[in-house]
Steps between C-alpha positions, in 0.01 A plus 500: 500500500723705277761721659723788382857385419642772728542312826622176341767695300612712794547176697690343208734805468576496872548118501711488185274280300264549208134431428420352166250649260367218290287605199170328459340410163205283590332293775775235507772757541325678781408187693851350465667822630264548789527132617880513478515825701282337771707180501825705525347745753624779280350837418426535127414755231284395210589708195256585220623669179249707305504237230425222742230721647324518160549123452340419839190715418595812688622605839171447686495132389850453627421664840198270534700187407791576740282592793283191446807283488653648819176422681444152349861383546536654842800706404624676814837631378512869381400530129522821295326523160725734295474657160828445316636774257175696520420804295353799685143400386570133580614585853187711561279212364672246732457729801125527418471123452642415841865416442712542816809620314585657167798588296515812290768466233582853403854416398436585132384853581742794555586498871278811571192318359590180688523707823167684440295181425668301776416778753132490409494124548696521834225726637221263386674188627585652837133585569395143408792314661622352173868448434651666191803396295673752274770441236801695393711402198314251285559127556631321198327244283135494401205535737161547339652659192730735689861427400796620707868422463594435867596863580634607836300753697644833619541478879400871539177445305433193716533717811268758350226241438559318831458831684143535352383239754467189285516166684758331276728591211587301187828621368672369188839341579558316175223254561256403213168317463474158351798273420847657535714495183838316506693830487319660800741704709338418835357727768673825575564486880681833506182675378290296740718596793485865403119486469473324833719762669280786368168340578569367848225273639301495171438134392651455154348282230682264256301443181584218260589247770501209256849377408703724731760275666438417869816674627395821326148473655650458848735791445217721378295414818803591717508841328136584576284312244187392688264397219593281207263442203475157343277417198684347206644215712151388615383514134795293383450226773127492431553462128765224542284293733195534272711409192627184678147391594379534141819351347464188724143464362341533841224718358398202282456239772189479717372849595841653446345770281311643799649847547540440870725208418665667200601809698595320823868437415541871399334600828741291696796637303397852589484402867848352476644813338335732750625299800854499356485881463358555849786296642759697291346844597495398870129572555410147628352517859495880484119529490 
């Protein structure tokens, strides 16, 4: 059964740990993440970008796959299915398709427009018991064609959006999507502390979790980050394991070309990456 992310994130905020959002791209991804969450007894958020939604044949297909897997694999830990960086239209489509959580990224709009659209979605999500993530100050890097420079959000604007009644807030603190460049300045903890002070109990979200040093992750959690998004790191570990399998010629021996065999090392690599992150975030045995 899919659940809203509200309860798992409120518990994480109170318990000073974070729940990982791991983006899914296909069946292997979804299965690997769900099994690892069950093995680690950890709550988990499955993230779906609009691009991945199109790739996987639409939101209804994804809801069907995830619900079917939860039943088939006997997954009993809390699982939220979440739209990542959603447009206003995308958020509405996911709500209609049966997602249990959505993100509306209105960070590229003027703050008044962001507030107006977020308010409309707050009302819809509240009625349906769906969790809603909002964003202030665009996150750097590239996500589905949206490029940001790793800006820092204005704490007053963060409070304005938090007060609308969203479940969780993504605020830019110098973090970026994808690989971090060599000259990256690091996370801005002064801004994070100021946002945390203004937004109180609101669970904060750290996007672009790949490549942020462990000590920074732990410090961010101590300052109120309760949800951390990971995508690139799983993609890199999957690609490396698949490359190794092919370079060792294993696809050429016996039935090594069978996709179930060909994709198995990548599947195991995702599991290992997700487990490592759950241990770092402190969500193991928190289901």
